[in-house]
N, C-alpha and C positions, 0 to 999 in steps of 0.2 A: 898594685894596690887593690884592684877590683877583686882579684882572687883572695887577697889577704882580707879584704872587707867581708867577702862572702864567708870565708872561713871563720873570721871573728864572730860574725853573726851566728854561724852554726855552733860555735863554741858557747856563745851566750844562750842559745836555744837549748843546747845539751845541759847546761847548768840549770836552766829553768826546769827542764824535764827531770833532772835528778831530784830537785826539790819536790816536784809533783809526785814522783814515784815514791819518795820517802813518806810524804803525807798519805798517799793511798795505802802503802804498806802498813803504816802505823794505824790507820783507820781499820784496815782488815784485821790486824792483830788485836785491836781493842774489841772487835766484834766477834772474837772467838775463832778467828781464822777465815771467816767468810769474806768473800769478795765484796768490795764496796758497792753500794747501791748506785746504779747508773742513773744519771739525770742529764737532761739536755744541757745544763749549765755546769757539768762536772769539769774538773781540771783537764780531763782527757781532751775534750773538745777545744780547750784553750791552747794546748800544745800543738794540736793538729792545725789550728788556725795560725799559730806562730810559724809552723813549718810551711804552711801555705804562703804566708807572707814572704818567707825566704825564697820559695819557688817562684813566686810571681814578680818579685823585685830583683833579687840578686842573681838567681839562676837565669832568668829571662835576659837580664842585661849581659850576662856572660855569653849566652847563646847568640844574642844579637851581635856582639863584638866578634865572636868567632865566625859568624856568617860573613862579616866584612873581610876577614882574613882568607876565607875560602880554603880550598884544597881538601886534603883528606882529614884535616882537623875537624871539619864540620861533621863528618861521619862519626868520629870518635865522640864528639860532644853529644850527638844523638844518643849514643850509648849511656853517656852520663845522665842525660834527661831520663832515660829508662830507669837507671839506678835510683835516681831521686824519686821518681814516681812510685817505684816499688817500695822504697822506704816509707813514703807517705802512706801507702796502703797498709804496711806493717803497723805504722803508728795509729792508724784508725782502728785496727784490730786491737792493738795494745790499749787504746783508750777505753775500750768497751769490755775488756776482760781482765782478770787477775793475771799475775805473773805466771807464764807457762813453764812447764817442766823443760829440761834441757832438750829432749827429743822434739817436743812440739816447737820450741823456740827455733831449733835448727830448721825444721820444715817451714816455719813462717818466714825465715830469713833467706830461704833459697832463691826467691826471685831477685832480691837485692844483691846477694852474693854472686849470683849468676851474671848479673849485669856488670858488677864490679870486675869479675873475671874477664868478661868480654872487653872491657876498657883496657885491662892489662895486656890481654892477648893482642889487641889491636896495635898497641905500642910495640910489642915484641916482634910482630910480623913486619914492621917497617923500619928496622934498623938501617941506618944510612940515608934515610929520607931527609929532605931539607927541613921538615917540621919535626924531626925526631925529639928535639928538646921540648917542643910544645907537647908532644904526645906523652913524654915522660913526666912533665909537670902535671898534666891532667891525671895520668895514671897514679902518680904518687899521691895526689890530692884526694882521689876517689876513695882511698883507703880510710879516710876519716869517717865514711858512712858506716864503718864497722863499730862505731861507738855504742850502738844499741846492744851489743853483746859483751860490753866491758863493764866490770864492776870493780871497785865501788865508785870511781871517779872517771867517767868516760870523757869528760872535758879535756883531761890531760892527753888522752888518746887522740882526740881531734887536733889538739895543738901539735902533736908529733907529726900527724899527717900533713898539716899545714906547713910545718917547717921543712919537711921533705919536698913538698911541691915548690916551696919558695926557692930552694936551691936551684932547681932547673928553671924556675921563673926568672931568677936573676940572670941565668945564662942567656935566656931568650932576650931579656931587656938589653943586655950587653951586645949581643949579636945583631939585633934588629933595632938599635937605638934610632929614634926619630921616625919610626914607621908605625903602622897600626898596632903592632904588638904592645906599644906603650899603653894604648887604650885597653887592649885585651887584658893586660895585667894591672892596669892603673885604674 
Protein backbone atom coordinates (compact mmCIF):
# COMPACT_ATOMS: atom_id res chain seq x y z
CA UNK A 1 0.00 0.00 0.00
CA UNK A 2 2.96 2.37 0.57
CA UNK A 3 3.95 2.08 -3.09
CA UNK A 4 0.30 2.32 -4.10
CA UNK A 5 -0.14 5.43 -1.93
CA UNK A 6 2.99 7.05 -3.36
CA UNK A 7 1.77 6.21 -6.87
CA UNK A 8 -1.70 7.57 -6.12
CA UNK A 9 -0.12 10.77 -4.82
CA UNK A 10 1.99 11.00 -7.97
CA UNK A 11 -1.14 10.49 -10.10
CA UNK A 12 -2.91 13.31 -8.20
CA UNK A 13 0.13 15.52 -8.66
CA UNK A 14 0.20 14.78 -12.39
CA UNK A 15 -3.49 15.65 -12.62
CA UNK A 16 -2.81 18.96 -10.89
CA UNK A 17 0.11 19.60 -13.22
CA UNK A 18 -2.14 18.93 -16.22
CA UNK A 19 -4.48 21.65 -14.95
CA UNK A 20 -1.61 24.08 -14.38
CA UNK A 21 -0.13 23.36 -17.81
CA UNK A 22 -3.50 23.96 -19.47
CA UNK A 23 -3.90 27.28 -17.67
CA UNK A 24 -0.38 28.37 -18.61
CA UNK A 25 -0.88 27.36 -22.24
CA UNK A 26 -4.21 29.23 -22.35
CA UNK A 27 -2.58 32.32 -20.85
CA UNK A 28 0.24 32.11 -23.38
CA UNK A 29 -2.20 31.73 -26.27
CA UNK A 30 -4.27 34.71 -25.13
CA UNK A 31 -1.11 36.79 -24.98
CA UNK A 32 -0.28 36.20 -28.65
CA UNK A 33 1.83 33.12 -28.01
CA UNK A 34 4.24 34.72 -25.58
CA UNK A 35 5.30 32.75 -22.57
CA UNK A 36 3.50 33.68 -19.37
CA UNK A 37 5.14 36.19 -17.11
CA UNK A 38 7.02 34.49 -14.30
CA UNK A 39 6.24 35.48 -10.75
CA UNK A 40 7.28 34.06 -7.42
CA UNK A 41 3.71 32.93 -6.78
CA UNK A 42 3.17 31.38 -10.21
CA UNK A 43 1.57 27.96 -10.57
CA UNK A 44 4.95 26.52 -11.48
CA UNK A 45 6.33 26.99 -8.00
CA UNK A 46 3.14 25.41 -6.64
CA UNK A 47 3.64 22.19 -8.56
CA UNK A 48 7.32 22.05 -7.65
CA UNK A 49 6.28 22.44 -4.01
CA UNK A 50 3.75 19.62 -4.44
CA UNK A 51 6.46 17.42 -5.97
CA UNK A 52 8.78 18.32 -3.09
CA UNK A 53 6.10 17.16 -0.65
CA UNK A 54 5.96 13.84 -2.50
CA UNK A 55 9.75 13.53 -2.27
CA UNK A 56 9.97 14.44 1.40
CA UNK A 57 7.03 12.36 2.54
CA UNK A 58 6.32 9.36 0.31
CA UNK A 59 9.71 8.78 -1.30
CA UNK A 60 11.53 9.26 2.00
CA UNK A 61 9.26 6.70 3.70
CA UNK A 62 9.88 4.27 0.84
CA UNK A 63 13.64 4.77 1.10
CA UNK A 64 13.53 4.28 4.87
CA UNK A 65 11.55 1.03 4.56
CA UNK A 66 13.94 -0.17 1.87
CA UNK A 67 16.89 0.44 4.17
CA UNK A 68 15.30 -1.93 6.69
CA UNK A 69 15.12 -4.65 4.03
CA UNK A 70 18.73 -4.11 3.05
CA UNK A 71 20.51 -6.04 0.35
CA UNK A 72 20.94 -4.92 -3.21
CA UNK A 73 17.50 -3.31 -3.14
CA UNK A 74 19.01 -0.36 -1.28
CA UNK A 75 21.32 0.30 -4.24
CA UNK A 76 18.44 0.18 -6.71
CA UNK A 77 16.40 2.59 -4.62
CA UNK A 78 19.34 5.04 -4.61
CA UNK A 79 18.92 5.07 -8.40
CA UNK A 80 15.21 5.74 -7.90
CA UNK A 81 16.09 8.72 -5.70
CA UNK A 82 18.34 10.02 -8.48
CA UNK A 83 15.49 9.67 -11.00
CA UNK A 84 13.09 11.58 -8.76
CA UNK A 85 15.65 14.31 -8.11
CA UNK A 86 16.30 14.62 -11.85
CA UNK A 87 12.57 14.90 -12.45
CA UNK A 88 12.37 17.62 -9.82
CA UNK A 89 15.10 19.56 -11.61
CA UNK A 90 13.14 19.18 -14.86
CA UNK A 91 9.98 20.47 -13.17
CA UNK A 92 11.84 23.52 -11.85
CA UNK A 93 12.98 24.34 -15.39
CA UNK A 94 9.48 23.66 -16.75
CA UNK A 95 7.97 25.98 -14.14
CA UNK A 96 10.11 28.86 -15.36
CA UNK A 97 9.84 28.47 -19.14
CA UNK A 98 7.27 27.80 -21.82
CA UNK A 99 6.73 24.42 -23.41
CA UNK A 100 9.97 23.35 -25.12
CA UNK A 101 10.25 21.93 -28.61
CA UNK A 102 10.68 18.15 -28.97
CA UNK A 103 14.49 18.26 -29.22
CA UNK A 104 14.85 20.53 -26.21
CA UNK A 105 12.39 18.40 -24.25
CA UNK A 106 14.41 15.29 -25.05
CA UNK A 107 17.60 16.98 -23.81
CA UNK A 108 15.90 18.21 -20.64
CA UNK A 109 14.63 14.71 -19.87
CA UNK A 110 17.98 12.94 -20.39
CA UNK A 111 18.95 12.93 -16.70
CA UNK A 112 15.59 11.47 -15.66
CA UNK A 113 15.47 8.92 -18.46
CA UNK A 114 19.10 7.97 -17.82
CA UNK A 115 18.32 7.26 -14.16
CA UNK A 116 15.21 5.30 -15.15
CA UNK A 117 17.31 3.19 -17.51
CA UNK A 118 19.79 2.51 -14.71
CA UNK A 119 16.93 1.26 -12.49
CA UNK A 120 15.85 -1.09 -15.30
CA UNK A 121 19.40 -2.30 -16.00
CA UNK A 122 19.95 -2.92 -12.30
CA UNK A 123 17.01 -5.32 -12.34
CA UNK A 124 18.10 -7.06 -15.55
CA UNK A 125 21.59 -7.76 -14.18
CA UNK A 126 20.19 -9.54 -11.14
CA UNK A 127 17.93 -12.24 -12.56
CA UNK A 128 17.75 -15.15 -10.14
CA UNK A 129 18.50 -12.90 -7.15
CA UNK A 130 16.39 -13.45 -4.02
CA UNK A 131 15.09 -9.87 -4.33
CA UNK A 132 14.37 -10.06 -8.07
CA UNK A 133 10.62 -9.52 -7.63
CA UNK A 134 11.43 -6.47 -5.51
CA UNK A 135 13.72 -5.16 -8.27
CA UNK A 136 11.03 -5.77 -10.88
CA UNK A 137 8.38 -4.01 -8.81
CA UNK A 138 10.62 -0.96 -8.52
CA UNK A 139 11.71 -1.07 -12.18
CA UNK A 140 8.12 -1.33 -13.42
CA UNK A 141 7.02 1.50 -11.14
CA UNK A 142 9.81 3.89 -12.15
CA UNK A 143 8.34 4.00 -15.65
CA UNK A 144 5.62 6.26 -14.23
CA UNK A 145 8.15 9.11 -14.22
CA UNK A 146 7.78 9.17 -17.99
CA UNK A 147 4.49 11.03 -17.51
CA UNK A 148 6.15 14.35 -18.31
CA UNK A 149 6.48 13.38 -21.97
CA UNK A 150 2.92 12.06 -22.34
CA UNK A 151 0.01 14.08 -23.70
CA UNK A 152 -2.82 14.74 -23.32
CA UNK A 153 -3.53 12.76 -20.10
CA UNK A 154 -0.31 11.68 -18.38
CA UNK A 155 -2.21 10.57 -15.28
CA UNK A 156 -3.37 7.48 -17.20
CA UNK A 157 0.28 6.69 -17.98
CA UNK A 158 1.12 6.91 -14.28
CA UNK A 159 -1.72 4.55 -13.43
CA UNK A 160 -0.41 2.01 -15.96
CA UNK A 161 3.04 2.14 -14.35
CA UNK A 162 1.50 1.69 -10.93
CA UNK A 163 -0.50 -1.32 -12.09
CA UNK A 164 2.61 -2.95 -13.57
CA UNK A 165 4.53 -2.44 -10.32
CA UNK A 166 1.60 -3.70 -8.29
CA UNK A 167 1.70 -7.08 -10.05
CA UNK A 168 5.22 -7.76 -8.75
CA UNK A 169 4.43 -6.05 -5.47
CA UNK A 170 1.69 -8.60 -4.91
CA UNK A 171 4.18 -11.40 -5.62
CA UNK A 172 6.53 -9.93 -3.02
CA UNK A 173 3.71 -9.73 -0.47
CA UNK A 174 2.74 -13.34 -1.11
CA UNK A 175 6.31 -14.64 -0.90
CA UNK A 176 7.38 -12.58 2.13
CA UNK A 177 4.09 -12.45 4.06
CA UNK A 178 4.58 -11.31 7.66
CA UNK A 179 8.05 -9.87 7.04
CA UNK A 180 9.33 -6.33 6.48
CA UNK A 181 8.09 -6.45 2.90
CA UNK A 182 4.59 -5.85 4.23
CA UNK A 183 5.79 -2.45 5.50
CA UNK A 184 7.80 -1.80 2.33
CA UNK A 185 4.71 -2.22 0.19
CA UNK A 186 2.18 -1.29 2.86
